[in-house]
C-alpha positions in Angstrom: -2.2 30.6 45.1 -4.8 32.1 42.6 -8.0 30.2 43.4 -11.5 31.0 44.4 -14.9 29.3 44.8 -15.9 29.9 41.2 -12.7 28.4 39.9 -13.2 25.4 42.0 -16.7 24.9 40.6 -15.2 25.4 37.1 -12.6 22.6 37.8 -15.4 20.3 39.0 -17.5 21.0 35.8 -14.5 20.5 33.6 -13.5 17.2 35.2 -17.0 15.8 34.7 -17.5 16.9 31.1 -15.9 14.1 29.3 -18.1 11.5 31.1 -21.2 13.8 30.7 -20.6 14.1 27.0 -20.2 10.4 26.7 -23.7 10.0 28.0 -25.1 12.7 25.6 -23.7 11.0 22.5 -23.0 7.4 21.5 -19.3 7.5 21.1 -18.7 11.0 19.5 -15.4 11.7 17.7 -14.1 15.1 18.2 -10.5 14.7 16.8 -8.8 13.7 13.6 -5.2 12.5 12.8 -3.2 15.3 11.3 0.4 15.5 10.0 3.5 15.9 12.3 2.4 13.1 14.7 -0.6 15.1 16.0 -4.3 15.1 16.3 -6.5 18.1 15.7 -9.9 19.2 17.1 -11.5 21.4 14.5 -13.7 23.5 16.7 -14.8 25.8 13.9 -17.0 23.0 12.5 -17.8 21.2 15.7 -21.5 20.3 16.4 -21.0 18.7 19.7 -20.6 21.8 22.0 -20.1 22.5 24.8 -17.2 20.1 25.2 -14.2 20.1 27.6 -11.3 17.8 28.3 -7.9 17.7 30.0 -4.4 16.5 29.3 -1.4 15.9 31.6 2.1 16.7 30.6 5.1 16.2 32.8 8.8 16.9 33.2 11.3 15.9 35.9 10.1 18.6 38.4 6.7 19.6 37.4 3.4 18.1 36.1 0.6 20.1 34.6 -3.0 18.9 34.1 -4.5 21.4 31.7 -8.3 21.7 31.6 -9.7 23.3 28.5 -13.4 23.8 27.6 -15.3 25.3 24.7 -18.9 26.5 25.0 -21.6 26.8 22.3 -20.2 30.1 21.2 -16.7 28.5 20.7 -15.4 30.5 23.7 -12.5 29.0 25.5 -11.8 28.5 29.2 -8.4 27.3 30.3 -7.4 26.2 33.8 -3.9 25.1 34.7 -3.6 22.6 37.6 0.2 22.6 38.4 1.9 20.2 40.6 5.5 20.5 41.9 6.0 16.9 43.3 9.3 17.4 45.1 8.0 20.3 47.2 6.5 18.4 50.1 4.1 20.4 52.1 3.1 20.2 55.8 0.1 18.2 56.9 -3.1 20.0 57.8 -4.4 19.9 61.3 -7.8 19.1 59.9 -6.5 16.8 57.1 -7.1 13.1 56.7 -4.5 10.4 56.8 -4.2 9.9 53.0 -3.3 13.5 52.3 0.2 13.0 53.7 0.8 10.7 50.8 -0.3 13.4 48.3 1.4 16.4 50.0 2.7 18.1 46.9 2.8 21.8 46.3 -0.1 22.4 43.9 -1.6 25.5 42.5 -4.4 26.4 40.1 -4.4 29.3 37.7 -7.1 30.6 35.3 -7.5 33.6 33.1 -6.6 36.2 35.7 -2.9 35.6 35.0 -3.1 36.0 31.3 -1.6 39.2 29.6 -3.9 41.9 28.2 -3.4 42.8 24.6 -4.4 46.4 23.6 -4.8 47.6 20.0 -5.7 51.3 19.3 -7.0 51.8 22.8 -9.2 48.6 22.6 -8.6 45.5 24.5 -8.3 42.6 22.2 -10.2 39.6 23.6 -9.1 36.3 22.1 -12.0 34.2 23.5 -13.0 32.1 20.6 -11.2 29.1 19.3 -10.7 27.7 15.8 -8.9 24.5 16.5 -6.8 22.6 19.1 -3.8 20.4 18.4 -2.1 17.8 20.5 1.5 17.0 19.5 3.3 16.2 22.7 2.3 19.9 23.6 -1.2 21.4 23.8 -1.6 24.0 21.0 -4.7 26.3 20.9 -5.4 28.4 17.7 -7.6 31.3 18.4 -10.0 32.9 16.0 -8.4 36.1 14.5 -9.4 39.4 16.2 -8.6 42.7 14.5 -6.5 40.8 12.0 -4.4 39.4 14.8 -4.1 35.6 15.5 -3.1 34.3 18.9 -1.6 30.8 19.1 -0.9 29.3 22.6 1.4 26.4 23.2 1.5 24.8 26.6 4.3 22.4 27.8 6.3 21.5 30.8 10.0 22.2 31.2 11.8 18.8 31.1 14.4 19.9 33.7 13.2 22.9 35.8 10.3 23.6 38.2 8.7 25.3 35.4 5.5 25.1 33.2 5.5 27.2 30.1 2.7 28.9 28.1 4.0 30.3 24.9 2.0 33.0 23.1 2.5 33.9 19.5 0.8 37.0 18.0 0.6 37.2 14.3 -0.5 40.1 12.1 -2.5 38.6 9.3 -3.8 42.0 8.0 -2.2 44.4 5.4 -1.4 47.2 7.9 1.2 47.4 10.6 0.0 46.9 14.1 1.2 48.6 17.4 0.2 46.6 20.3 0.5 47.2 24.1 0.9 44.0 26.3 -0.1 44.4 29.8 1.6 41.8 31.9 0.2 40.5 35.1 2.3 38.7 37.9 1.5 36.7 40.9 3.7 35.5 43.7 3.1 33.3 46.7 5.3 31.8 49.5 4.6 28.8 51.7 6.8 27.1 54.4 7.4 23.4 53.7 9.6 20.5 54.6 12.5 21.7 52.4 12.3 25.4 53.2 10.2 28.3 51.9 8.4 27.5 48.6 8.1 30.4 46.2 5.7 30.3 43.3 5.7 33.1 40.7 3.9 33.7 37.4 5.4 36.2 35.1 5.7 37.0 31.4 8.8 38.2 29.4 6.7 40.1 26.8 7.7 43.7 25.8 5.3 46.3 26.8 5.0 47.7 23.3 5.5 45.8 20.0 5.1 46.6 16.3 4.1 44.0 13.8 4.3 44.5 10.1 2.0 42.6 7.8 2.6 38.8 8.2 5.0 39.3 11.2 4.8 37.3 14.4 5.9 38.0 18.0 6.4 35.3 20.5 6.8 35.4 24.3 6.5 33.2 27.3 4.3 33.0 30.4 6.3 31.2 33.1 4.8 29.2 36.1 7.7 28.8 38.4 8.3 27.2 41.7 11.5 27.6 43.9 12.9 26.7 47.2 14.4 29.5 49.4 16.9 31.5 47.3 16.5 29.6 44.0 15.8 31.9 41.0 12.1 32.6 40.0 13.0 34.4 36.8 15.4 34.4 33.9 13.8 31.5 32.1 13.7 31.0 28.3 10.6 29.6 26.7 12.7 28.8 23.6 15.1 26.8 25.6 12.3 25.0 27.4 10.6 24.2 24.1 13.9 22.9 22.6 14.2 20.5 25.6 10.6 19.3 25.1 11.1 18.9 21.3 14.3 16.9 21.9 12.3 14.6 24.1 9.6 14.2 21.6 12.1 13.6 18.8 13.5 10.7 20.9 10.0 9.2 21.2 9.5 9.5 17.5 12.7 7.6 16.7 12.6 4.9 19.3 10.4 1.8 19.1 8.5 3.0 16.0 5.3 1.2 15.1 4.1 1.4 11.4 0.9 -0.5 10.4 -1.9 0.0 8.0 -4.0 1.4 10.7 -3.0 5.1 11.5 -5.0 5.1 14.7 -3.0 2.4 16.2 0.3 4.0 15.1 -0.7 7.4 16.4 -1.9 6.1 19.9 1.2 4.0 20.1 3.4 7.1 19.6 1.4 9.2 22.1 1.6 6.2 24.5 5.4 6.4 24.4 5.3 10.0 25.3 3.0 9.6 28.3 4.9 6.5 29.6 8.3 8.2 29.3 7.6 11.8 30.4 6.3 10.8 33.8 9.9 10.4 35.3 10.8 12.6 38.2 13.9 13.5 40.1 13.7 12.4 43.7 15.8 11.3 46.7 15.5 7.8 45.3 17.1 9.0 42.1 15.0 9.1 38.9 11.7 7.4 39.5 8.8 6.8 37.2 5.4 7.6 38.7 1.8 7.3 37.6 0.8 11.0 37.8 -2.8 11.7 37.5 -2.8 14.5 40.0 -2.3 12.0 42.9 0.8 9.8 42.4 4.3 11.5 42.1 7.9 10.9 43.2 6.9 7.5 44.4 7.0 3.8 43.1 4.4 1.1 43.3 4.7 -2.7 42.9 2.1 -2.8 40.2 2.4 0.5 38.2 6.3 0.6 38.2 7.5 -2.9 38.9 4.9 -4.8 36.9 3.6 -2.5 34.3 6.1 0.1 33.2 9.4 -1.5 34.4 9.4 -4.3 31.8 8.5 -1.9 29.0 11.3 0.6 29.3 14.1 -1.8 28.1 12.2 -2.2 24.7 12.0 1.6 24.4 15.7 2.1 24.9 15.2 5.3 26.7 18.0 5.5 29.3 16.1 7.5 31.8 13.2 5.0 31.7 15.5 2.1 32.3 17.3 3.9 35.1 14.0 4.8 36.7 12.9 1.2 36.6 16.1 -0.1 38.1 15.7 2.5 40.9 12.2 1.1 41.6 13.5 -2.4 41.8 16.3 -1.4 44.1 13.9 0.4 46.4 12.0 -2.7 46.9 15.1 -4.8 47.3 16.3 -2.4 50.0 13.1 -3.0 51.9 12.8 -6.7 51.9 11.0 -7.4 55.3 12.2 -9.8 57.9 10.1 -12.8 58.8 6.8 -13.5 57.1 5.8 -9.8 56.8 4.5 -8.6 53.3 6.8 -6.3 51.5 5.6 -2.6 51.2 3.6 -2.1 48.1 4.6 1.6 47.5 7.2 4.1 48.5 5.7 7.7 48.2 6.9 11.2 48.8 10.4 10.5 47.5 10.5 7.2 49.6 9.7 8.9 52.9 6.4 7.1 53.4 5.8 3.3 52.8 2.4 1.6 52.3 2.5 -1.9 53.9 -0.9 -2.2 55.5 -2.0 -5.1 53.3 -0.7 -7.9 51.0 -2.0 -7.2 47.6 0.0 -10.0 46.0 2.8 -7.6 45.7 5.5 -10.3 45.9 4.0 -12.0 42.9 3.9 -8.7 41.0 7.6 -8.1 42.0 8.8 -11.6 40.9 7.1 -11.3 37.5 8.0 -7.7 36.8 11.6 -7.9 38.0 12.3 -11.2 36.0 11.0 -9.7 32.8 13.0 -6.5 33.3 16.2 -8.3 33.8 15.7 -10.6 30.8 15.0 -7.6 28.6 18.0 -5.7 29.9 20.3 -8.7 29.2 22.8 -7.4 31.8 24.3 -10.2 33.9 25.8 -8.0 36.4 22.5 -6.1 37.0 20.7 -9.4 37.1 23.0 -10.7 39.8 22.5 -7.6 41.9 18.7 -7.8 41.7 18.4 -11.6 42.0 17.8 -11.5 45.7 14.6 -9.6 45.1 13.3 -12.2 42.8 14.4 -15.0 45.1 12.7 -13.5 48.1 9.5 -12.7 46.2 9.2 -16.2 44.9 9.9 -17.7 48.3 7.4 -15.5 49.9 4.7 -16.6 47.4 5.6 -20.3 48.0 5.2 -19.8 51.8 1.6 -18.5 51.1 0.5 -21.5 49.3 -2.8 -22.8 50.8 -4.2 -26.4 51.0 -5.3 -26.0 47.3 -1.7 -25.1 46.3 -2.6 -21.5 45.2 -1.3 -18.3 46.7 -3.1 -16.5 49.7 -3.2 -12.7 49.6 -5.4 -10.2 51.4 -6.5 -8.6 48.2 -5.2 -7.8 44.7 -4.0 -4.5 43.2 -7.6 -3.3 43.3 -7.0 -2.9 47.1 -10.3 -4.1 48.4 -12.5 -2.1 46.0 -14.1 -5.4 45.2 -14.1 -8.8 46.9 -11.1 -11.1 46.3 -11.5 -13.9 48.9 -8.6 -15.4 50.6 -6.8 -16.5 47.4 -7.4 -14.8 44.1 -6.5 -15.7 40.5 -4.4 -12.6 39.9 -1.8 -13.3 42.6 -1.4 -16.9 41.5 -1.1 -16.1 37.9 1.5 -13.4 38.6 3.4 -15.9 40.8 3.3 -18.3 37.9 4.7 -15.7 35.6 7.4 -14.9 38.1 8.4 -18.6 38.3 8.3 -18.9 34.4 10.6 -15.9 33.7 12.8 -16.4 36.8 13.8 -19.9 35.5 15.5 -18.2 32.5 17.2 -15.6 34.7 18.5 -18.3 37.0 19.9 -20.2 34.0 21.7 -17.1 32.8 23.3 -16.7 36.3 24.3 -20.3 36.6 21.8 -21.3 39.1 20.8 -24.5 37.5 19.3 -26.2 40.6 17.2 -23.2 41.3 16.0 -23.0 37.8 14.9 -26.6 37.9 13.1 -26.0 41.2 11.2 -23.1 39.7 10.3 -25.2 36.6 8.9 -27.8 38.9 6.9 -25.3 41.1 5.6 -23.7 37.8 4.2 -27.0 36.6 2.6 -27.8 39.9 1.1 -24.3 40.2 -0.4 -24.5 36.6 -2.3 -27.7 37.8 -3.4 -26.0 40.9 -4.7 -22.9 39.0 -6.7 -25.2 36.8 -8.1 -27.4 39.7 -8.9 -24.5 42.0 -9.9 -21.6 39.7 -11.1 -23.4 36.7 -14.9 -23.2 36.7 -18.1 -22.6 34.7 -19.0 -18.9 35.3 -22.1 -17.5 33.7 -22.2 -20.4 31.3 -18.5 -20.2 30.2 -15.8 -22.7 31.1 -13.4 -20.0 32.2 -12.1 -19.1 35.8 -13.7 -18.1 39.0 -11.7 -15.3 40.5 -11.8 -16.7 44.0 -13.7 -19.5 45.8 -17.3 -18.5 46.0 -17.1 -16.0 43.1 -19.9 -16.4 40.5 -19.3 -13.3 38.3 -16.9 -12.8 35.4 -13.9 -10.6 36.4 -11.4 -8.7 34.3 -8.4 -10.4 35.8 -9.4 -13.8 34.4 -7.2 -12.6 31.5 -4.0 -13.2 33.4 -3.6 -17.0 32.8 -3.7 -16.1 29.0 -1.0 -13.4 29.5 1.1 -16.0 31.2 0.7 -18.5 28.5 -1.8 -20.8 30.2 -4.3 -21.6 27.4 -6.3 -24.4 29.0 -9.5 -22.3 29.0 -8.4 -19.8 26.4 -11.5 -19.9 24.1 -14.1 -19.5 26.8 -11.9 -16.9 28.6 -11.5 -14.8 25.4 -15.3 -15.0 24.8 -15.9 -13.7 28.3 -13.5 -10.8 27.9 -14.2 -9.7 24.3 -17.9 -10.4 24.2 -19.7 -10.8 27.6 -17.6 -8.1 29.5 -16.8 -5.8 26.6 -18.2 -2.2 26.4 -17.3 0.9 24.4 -14.7 1.6 27.2 -13.2 -1.9 27.1 -13.5 -4.7 29.7 -15.6 -4.2 32.8 -14.1 -4.9 36.2 -16.9 -7.3 36.9 -19.9 -8.4 34.9 -23.1 -7.9 36.7 -26.7 -7.3 35.9 -27.9 -3.8 36.1 -26.8 -0.4 34.6 -24.6 0.7 37.3 -22.2 -2.3 37.0 -21.6 -1.4 33.4 -20.0 1.9 34.3 -17.0 0.6 36.3 -13.9 -0.1 34.2 -10.2 0.2 34.7 -8.1 0.4 31.5 -5.4 -1.8 32.9 -7.8 -4.8 32.8 -8.6 -4.1 29.1 -4.9 -3.7 28.2 -4.0 -6.9 29.9 -7.0 -8.6 28.4 -6.0 -7.6 24.8 -2.4 -8.7 25.4 -3.7 -12.0 26.6 -6.2 -12.7 23.9 -3.7 -11.7 21.1 -1.1 -13.9 22.7 -3.5 -16.8 22.9 -4.2 -16.5 19.1 -7.6 -14.8 19.0 -6.4 -12.3 16.5 -9.4 -11.2 14.5 -11.7 -10.5 17.5 -8.8 -9.0 19.5 -7.9 -6.7 16.6 -11.5 -5.6 16.2 -11.6 -4.6 19.9 -8.2 -3.0 19.9 -9.1 -0.9 17.0 -12.4 0.3 18.5 -10.7 1.0 22.0 -7.8 2.9 20.4 -10.1 5.0 18.3 -12.1 6.0 21.4 -9.0 6.8 23.4 -7.3 8.7 20.6 -10.2 10.5 18.9 -13.1 10.4 21.3 -14.3 12.5 24.2 -11.3 12.1 26.5 -7.9 11.9 24.7 -5.2 11.1 23.9 -4.0 8.3 26.2 -5.2 5.2 28.0 -6.8 6.1 31.3 -6.9 4.8 34.9 -10.5 4.2 35.7 -14.1 5.3 35.8 -16.0 6.4 37.9 -13.0 6.6 40.4 -10.7 9.5 39.6 -12.8 10.1 36.5 -10.5 8.7 33.8 -7.1 10.2 34.7 -4.3 9.7 32.3 -2.0 7.5 34.5 1.4 7.0 32.9 1.9 3.3 33.3 -1.3 2.4 31.4 0.3 3.9 28.4 3.2 1.5 28.8 0.7 -1.4 29.0 -0.8 -0.1 25.7 2.5 -0.5 23.9 3.1 -3.9 25.4 -0.1 -5.2 23.6 1.9 -5.0 20.3 5.1 -6.2 21.7 4.0 -9.1 23.8 0.5 -9.7 22.3 0.5 -9.2 18.6 4.2 -10.0 18.0 4.3 -12.5 20.9 7.9 -11.6 21.9 9.2 -14.1 24.5 12.7 -14.6 25.9 14.3 -17.8 27.0 17.6 -16.0 27.9 19.5 -12.8 27.7 20.0 -13.2 24.0 17.5 -15.8 22.9 14.1 -14.8 21.6 11.0 -16.0 19.9 8.1 -14.2 18.3 4.8 -15.5 16.9 3.7 -13.2 14.1 0.0 -12.6 13.5 -1.6 -10.6 10.7 -4.8 -10.7 8.7 -6.5 -8.7 6.0 -7.5 -5.9 8.3 -3.8 -5.6 9.4 -1.7 -7.0 6.6 1.5 -5.3 7.5 3.3 -4.5 10.8 6.7 -3.0 11.4 8.4 -2.3 14.6 11.7 -0.3 14.2 14.3 0.3 16.8 13.3 -2.2 19.4 15.9 -2.5 22.0 16.5 -6.2 22.8 19.3 -6.3 25.4 22.3 -4.4 24.0 21.0 -4.6 20.4 18.7 -2.5 18.3 16.3 -4.6 16.1 13.7 -4.0 13.5 11.0 -6.5 12.8 8.8 -6.3 9.6 5.9 -8.5 9.0 3.7 -8.7 5.8 0.8 -11.0 5.0 1.2 -13.0 1.8 -1.9 -14.7 0.5 -4.4 -15.9 3.1 -2.1 -17.5 5.7 1.5 -16.8 4.9 3.6 -14.2 6.6 6.9 -12.7 5.4 9.1 -12.2 8.5 12.2 -10.1 8.3 14.4 -9.3 11.4 17.3 -7.0 11.1 20.0 -5.5 13.3 22.5 -2.8 12.2 21.4 -3.4 8.5 22.1 -7.1 8.7 19.2 -9.6 8.3 19.0 -12.0 11.2 15.8 -13.7 9.9 14.3 -13.6 6.5 11.6 -16.2 6.0 8.1 -16.9 4.7 6.0 -19.1 6.9 2.5 -20.0 8.1 0.7 -17.3 10.1 1.0 -17.8 13.9 4.1 -20.0 13.6 6.9 -19.3 16.1 10.2 -17.9 15.0 13.2 -18.4 17.1 16.4 -16.1 16.9 19.4 -15.2 18.8 21.3 -11.9 19.2 24.9 -12.2 20.1 
């Protein structure tokens, strides 16, 4: 492992730079949207220096968090934090308990592994940067030195334990160049649970090259991990790039958003990449995991079951749908006996369970699994996973208190902030589970069960209103738990589930009282420190809910501002987990939640069966057109095109396989029903 104290200090500095820069400048924009589905940071004209950022990129056996920073002289520093999730390492004798959950082989590399380029007995130092591009890969364009341009392209292998850094040297001068490339290599070995783990860094550059005027030479630097006798060389950067490009092409062609706002379109595309790339091989099969340097080869009841699982059927990405199914099956396999709560995560390829508290996970599972099955539209699959829904709803019902709302020890914030004995999130998710399980039950022929769930849903809606409905900070919205007197981000959940009794005050609380330049606060409190705590998942749910409830203009204004900051601001190009905790890591499932704003919020897609749908189109002068192409609804691929006509009419066209299913002009926000057979 190539690491020292100075490098660790550098990593710490790089990690805090985005937030430090945010304090220096009021919402600076470093990036602009370019062609080829990319964004570009023009460092040559940048006035806000120094600046640093990081981006995570993943394949099935590797994840790399690349830290890059540019100082006042436009000099670049790159640090590669590489994680090989399947290579479980031994616990440390002086370690703490949580480290066993994060026991991945992890190495950090800086400039000491970079090749040395020599031209006429002089070492060519490519330290300055002209621009940086993000296009599903990280591409760095260096300032020419001695008429030579260096372009670096960093990306993960999609199939191997391999991260690639591709260097391209181009002669932009008139005379031929003879260059010497001095390669450096590094190797380490470590015993682990699966054998001896070998890590190797090497380059396949030729020692001597000649470049005529205008000619380029490309080679790869390979960061490899292997177990026992697996090969650590012989890789091809061209083949790895072809794999990455094929994945990116799939993301470009599936579930395509086209609006009059290029920021929304671009961040939607990037969100598909981040949501879909973080899928890993494991003993559980393919699994989607959050990433972020901490969370790999595992599944969680919130991130995978509730957030990303219901999204993948829309995307039509087979690996995503399979990974989602594997997550649901893992929870099904571990339904507990008696009244014990179900484990809320399975980490380290399923070897370690987390079940020390009830976070309302049964409600998350009922809601997420029901949505996933409706969207897959597969009766056989639904029948096989139905016991998970049935158990989850029964567990929630068994936890109803004297007020008819669901008791849980905490919520998915896991005790970071008080939740009382019964919180609004758990009851709202249980409500959503009942709502969508009624449709799954109907499709499976369980009429009596469906009727029971409908009755329980109606009762729960009354109980949510009676117990949680309250005036908080002068707004007739919801208290999060009994005794709570501050606005919370999860008051958005009734809106997400279609409960609009207190919609106007709740939307005001979320989009006005609690809104900051980073979205919705976790809790609204007086004092400056309270205004620094935010989790993007709350913002992404809030926007979905306020759009769904019909507060289009204000929601669009906030969505546009939030999207611009996440795409073009100081930490790009994805939705983040949280701040200050984990300092704004790019967790994968948050990107799935971003896409769901458009599908379930703006479009208002709802299902009442495997093949029956309705949407509630919404547009205005700021967003007069919206098209979603290649939406996968069950076994059918659909395109939906909306266009504003006049002040309050929308032209709605829904087509599949070139055939119009719906072609109508109607009032804005009026529901459209359709079936796909």
